[in-house]
C-alpha positions in Angstrom: 38.5 -25.8 -54.7 39.5 -23.7 -51.5 38.1 -20.6 -53.0 35.0 -21.6 -53.4 34.4 -23.8 -50.3 35.5 -20.5 -48.9 32.3 -18.8 -51.2 29.6 -21.2 -49.6 31.3 -20.9 -45.9 30.3 -17.3 -46.2 26.9 -18.1 -46.9 24.7 -17.4 -43.8 21.0 -15.9 -43.9 21.5 -12.5 -45.0 23.9 -13.7 -48.5 20.7 -16.5 -48.3 18.7 -13.7 -49.4 20.5 -12.2 -52.0 21.8 -15.3 -53.5 17.7 -15.7 -54.0 17.4 -12.2 -55.5 20.1 -13.2 -57.9 19.1 -16.4 -59.2 16.0 -15.9 -60.5 17.8 -12.7 -62.4 20.2 -14.5 -64.2 17.0 -15.8 -66.8 17.3 -11.9 -67.5 20.6 -12.5 -69.4 20.0 -14.5 -72.7 16.4 -12.1 -73.3 18.5 -8.9 -72.6 21.0 -10.3 -75.1 18.6 -10.8 -78.0 17.0 -8.1 -77.5 20.1 -5.7 -77.4 20.9 -7.5 -80.7 17.7 -6.5 -81.9 17.3 -3.6 -80.8 20.8 -2.5 -82.4 20.3 -4.0 -85.6 16.4 -2.4 -86.3 18.6 1.0 -85.2 21.2 0.7 -88.2 19.2 -0.4 -90.8 15.9 2.4 -90.0 18.6 5.2 -89.6 21.7 4.1 -90.6 23.4 7.9 -90.2 22.4 8.0 -86.6 25.2 6.8 -84.6 23.4 4.3 -82.6 25.1 1.7 -80.1 26.7 -1.4 -81.7 28.1 -4.2 -80.0 31.8 -2.8 -81.6 31.4 -0.1 -79.5 32.1 -2.8 -76.4 35.3 -3.7 -78.2 37.3 -1.5 -76.2 36.5 -3.1 -72.8 38.6 -5.7 -73.7 41.9 -3.7 -73.2 40.8 -1.1 -71.0 39.8 -3.7 -68.4 42.8 -4.8 -67.5 44.3 -1.4 -67.6 42.4 -1.1 -64.1 44.4 -4.3 -63.1 47.3 -2.9 -63.8 46.7 0.4 -61.8 45.2 -1.4 -59.2 48.3 -3.1 -58.5 50.4 -0.5 -58.8 48.6 2.1 -57.1 48.7 -1.2 -54.0 52.5 -1.0 -54.2 52.6 2.7 -53.8 50.2 2.8 -51.3 51.0 -0.1 -48.5 53.6 1.3 -47.0 51.5 4.5 -45.5 48.8 1.8 -44.5 51.4 -0.7 -42.9 52.8 1.9 -40.9 49.6 3.6 -40.1 47.4 0.2 -39.4 50.8 -1.7 -37.6 50.1 -0.3 -34.5 46.1 -1.8 -34.4 46.8 -4.7 -36.2 48.8 -8.1 -37.1 49.5 -11.0 -38.9 46.4 -11.9 -41.4 44.3 -9.3 -40.3 46.8 -6.7 -40.9 47.6 -8.1 -44.6 43.8 -8.1 -45.3 43.3 -4.5 -43.7 45.8 -3.2 -45.8 44.6 -4.9 -49.1 40.7 -3.2 -48.6 42.1 0.3 -47.5 44.5 0.4 -50.4 41.9 -0.6 -52.8 39.4 2.0 -51.1 41.8 4.9 -51.6 41.9 3.8 -55.5 37.8 4.0 -55.4 38.1 7.4 -53.7 39.7 8.7 -57.0 38.2 6.9 -59.4 34.5 7.3 -58.2 35.3 11.0 -57.4 36.4 11.1 -61.7 33.9 9.2 -62.7 30.9 11.2 -60.9 32.3 14.5 -61.8 32.7 13.4 -65.6 29.2 12.1 -65.7 27.7 15.3 -64.3 29.4 17.0 -67.0 28.1 14.9 -69.6 24.9 15.2 -68.3 25.2 18.8 -67.8 24.9 18.9 -71.7 21.6 17.5 -71.7 17.8 19.0 -70.8 16.9 16.7 -68.3 19.2 17.0 -65.9 16.9 18.2 -63.5 16.8 19.9 -60.1 17.3 17.2 -57.8 20.3 16.5 -59.7 21.3 20.5 -59.6 20.8 21.1 -63.1 18.0 23.5 -64.9 16.1 20.6 -67.0 13.0 18.8 -66.8 12.7 14.8 -66.7 9.5 15.3 -69.2 12.6 15.3 -71.7 13.9 12.2 -70.6 12.4 10.3 -73.5 11.7 12.7 -75.7 13.0 11.5 -79.6 13.6 7.9 -78.5 15.3 5.9 -79.7 17.0 8.9 -81.6 17.7 11.0 -78.7 20.8 13.2 -79.5 23.9 11.9 -77.9 25.3 14.0 -75.8 29.5 14.8 -75.9 32.0 12.4 -74.2 28.3 9.9 -73.5 30.4 6.9 -75.2 33.7 7.7 -73.2 32.0 7.8 -70.1 29.8 4.9 -70.6 33.1 2.7 -71.9 35.0 4.2 -68.7 32.3 3.1 -66.5 31.7 -0.4 -67.9 35.5 -1.4 -68.0 35.6 -0.3 -64.7 32.8 -2.8 -63.6 33.8 -5.7 -65.9 37.2 -5.5 -64.2 35.8 -5.3 -60.6 33.3 -7.8 -61.5 36.0 -10.4 -62.9 38.1 -9.6 -59.8 35.4 -10.4 -56.8 36.2 -14.3 -57.7 39.8 -13.9 -57.0 40.2 -11.1 -53.8 40.0 -12.8 -50.7 36.3 -13.7 -49.9 34.2 -11.6 -47.4 31.0 -11.8 -45.5 29.0 -9.7 -48.4 30.4 -12.1 -51.2 27.3 -12.8 -52.6 25.2 -9.1 -52.5 28.2 -8.1 -54.2 28.0 -10.7 -56.5 24.4 -9.3 -56.9 25.2 -5.6 -57.2 27.9 -6.0 -59.9 25.5 -8.4 -61.8 22.5 -5.8 -61.8 25.0 -3.0 -62.5 26.8 -4.6 -65.8 23.0 -5.5 -67.2 21.7 -1.7 -66.1 24.9 -0.2 -67.9 25.2 -2.7 -70.4 21.4 -2.9 -71.4 20.7 0.6 -71.2 23.6 1.3 -73.7 22.4 -1.0 -75.9 18.9 0.0 -75.7 19.6 3.9 -76.0 18.1 4.1 -72.4 21.2 5.9 -71.9 19.7 8.8 -71.0 18.3 7.1 -67.5 21.6 4.7 -67.4 24.0 8.1 -66.8 21.3 9.6 -64.2 21.9 6.4 -62.3 25.3 5.9 -62.5 26.0 9.2 -61.0 23.2 8.8 -57.9 25.4 5.3 -57.6 28.8 6.7 -58.1 29.2 9.5 -55.5 28.3 7.9 -52.6 30.9 5.1 -53.0 33.9 8.2 -53.5 32.4 9.2 -50.3 31.9 5.4 -48.3 35.5 4.3 -49.7 37.5 7.7 -47.8 35.8 6.5 -44.9 36.5 2.3 -45.1 40.4 3.6 -46.0 40.9 5.6 -42.7 38.4 5.2 -40.2 40.9 3.5 -38.3 43.3 6.2 -37.5 41.6 8.7 -38.9 40.7 12.4 -35.7 37.0 11.8 -34.6 36.0 14.9 -36.2 37.1 13.9 -39.4 35.4 10.3 -39.3 32.5 12.2 -38.2 32.0 14.2 -40.8 32.8 11.6 -43.4 30.4 9.6 -42.1 27.5 12.6 -42.0 28.6 13.1 -45.5 28.1 9.2 -46.2 24.3 9.6 -44.9 23.5 12.7 -46.9 24.8 11.4 -50.1 23.4 8.1 -49.7 20.2 8.9 -48.2 19.5 11.6 -51.3 20.6 10.1 -54.5 20.9 6.2 -53.8 17.5 6.2 -51.8 15.5 9.7 -51.8 16.0 10.5 -55.9 16.7 7.4 -57.0 13.2 5.7 -55.8 11.6 8.9 -56.8 12.9 10.5 -60.1 14.6 7.1 -61.6 12.5 4.5 -60.7 9.1 6.2 -59.8 8.8 8.5 -62.5 11.1 7.8 -64.9 10.7 3.7 -64.9 7.3 3.1 -63.9 5.7 5.9 -65.2 7.9 6.8 -67.8 7.7 6.5 -71.8 8.7 2.5 -70.9 5.8 1.4 -73.0 7.4 3.3 -76.6 5.9 1.5 -79.6 4.0 -1.0 -77.3 7.4 -2.6 -76.8 7.7 -3.3 -72.9 9.2 -7.2 -73.4 12.8 -5.1 -72.0 11.4 -3.2 -69.6 10.0 -5.9 -67.3 13.5 -6.8 -66.5 15.0 -3.5 -66.7 12.6 -2.3 -63.7 13.3 -5.6 -61.6 16.7 -4.8 -61.6 16.5 -1.5 -60.8 14.1 -2.4 -57.5 16.9 -5.1 -56.9 19.7 -2.2 -57.0 17.3 -0.1 -54.3 16.7 -3.3 -52.4 20.6 -3.0 -51.7 20.4 0.6 -51.3 18.6 0.5 -48.6 19.8 -2.4 -46.8 23.1 -0.6 -47.0 21.6 2.8 -45.1 20.7 0.4 -42.5 23.7 -0.9 -42.0 25.4 2.6 -42.3 22.9 3.7 -39.3 23.9 0.8 -37.5 27.5 1.9 -38.1 26.2 5.1 -36.4 24.7 3.7 -33.7 27.9 1.9 -32.9 30.2 4.3 -32.6 27.3 6.7 -30.5 26.7 4.1 -28.4 30.1 1.9 -27.9 32.5 4.5 -29.4 33.5 1.8 -31.9 34.3 2.7 -36.1 33.8 -1.1 -37.6 32.7 -2.3 -40.6 29.8 -4.4 -39.6 30.1 -6.5 -43.1 33.3 -7.5 -42.7 34.4 -7.3 -39.7 38.3 -7.6 -39.0 38.4 -7.1 -35.9 36.9 -9.8 -35.1 39.8 -12.0 -37.3 41.9 -10.1 -35.1 40.0 -11.4 -31.4 40.2 -15.2 -33.2 43.6 -14.8 -33.3 44.5 -13.4 -30.0 42.4 -15.6 -28.6 44.5 -18.7 -30.4 47.5 -17.0 -28.5 45.8 -17.1 -25.5 44.7 -21.0 -25.7 48.1 -21.8 -26.8 50.2 -20.3 -23.9 
């Protein structure tokens, strides 16, 4: 009950907007499941020789997801002393514990998202729709060629399995982590991610799914590095990292995602294949929801940059641990 009360305490005006977007999207779940199940059965009947996506493909998530939990736990145990030594000069008490927790978690994300981004580019390089905007030589016109029986790139199923396992574990862990101010926006992000990744795999839209995953993942690698080290890294390093975040976020998550994936791939793509569009409206709605989150976070990054220029402060505007520190200091002053 304590965790639930903490969740509702975080329901401020901005989080209410994200909750208002999330609630209607829950209606997509039964429709998505029904369509995916019917679609996979149909493909198996029509082309038994084709390695179409089946529910059994996702069973390894049951044991891969807990592996992420174990790895994160030991990663935190190993990295915590380092961050405690660095952050102990600035924080103490609950603020220090929370900061160490977030820093170790973000350091793990640096390694994971760097790996999964490079792996994604490697898998995508084996296709003819790896476009120039994604640093390839292909053409988007081939994105839906031969759908739903297009050639499956080497290691694509492994790539999807790792990505789904990570996001499934991260979604479950979201309810057990210390409750932050961005609880509902991250819950919306987790839900959209699982629906898009799982749905695209089961409906043979993994060709556009892998592009979206790469566009989202590469920015998380750079952003996590900034969050992990921003309290004690030198100003040149922080600024370099910040500029890297802006480029990655604006280029991949905002511009290329909106233009190539959403606009050309979804709105004007071959989404009405075989006159079947019952599942495509939810897909487009989920993609729009993801774009809204991306634009919101881009605004936050610009605000962080402006705050640094105007006040010389490096601060996480979503979950400012500095405010927790100030509250603790205020209580000490009041008691004395």
